[in-house]
N, C-alpha and C positions, 0 to 999 in steps of 0.2 A: 333266590328265593324270588321267583316269577308272582307279579300282583295275582295270578288269578289262583296261587296256592294261598296268595290269604283265604281267600276268599271260600277254599275245599274242606266246605264242614261233611261231618259224622254224624250224618240225618240221625241214625238210629241215638246215636251220645246224645244228639240236640232234646229227643221225644224222652229219653229215659229220663231228661235231666227236668223238664216241664210240666210234662206228662201231669203227677203228683201234682204240684197247683193250678190243671186247670180245674178240677169243681170249684176253687175255691176263688178267683184268679177276679170270676165277672163280679163278683161279690165285695173284693177289696181293691177295685180300678174306679174305686168314690173319683179321687184328683184327676186322674188319663180320660172320666166321660166329663167332671166339670173344663177343666182343659178344654178339652175336645170341641166342647159346645162353643165355651168362648170365642173358641178360635173360629167355629163354623159359623157363629154372628156377626161375626165381620166381613165376613167373605160379603158381592155383590149377588146376591137371586140372578143376577143376567151373569156372571161369568161363565166364561167358555173356555175352552181347553181340558188338559189334561191335567190330572191331581194324582198324587201318589199319597198312599195314608200312610207311611210310617208309621208304624209300631200300633198297628191298629190292635191288636188286645185280641178280643171275642169278634171286633168288627160293628160295635155300637151303632160306628158312625157313619157306617156304608155306606144303609138304604141312604140314610141324611143327603150322603154327598152327592149322592147318584140323583 
């Protein structure tokens, strides 16, 4: 198996699996928001470079990262 095969996702299947949770996900992501906010507070305001937001969920911290 090649490395690219590991990341070959069936996007339709992923969408079908996660779509039912999308309506309630944000309301249940209290821990994710809390941890993300705490981590963001530790970043210096003058930080430069590229930031990769893994596990960003609905994008709660995206505006604050920008």
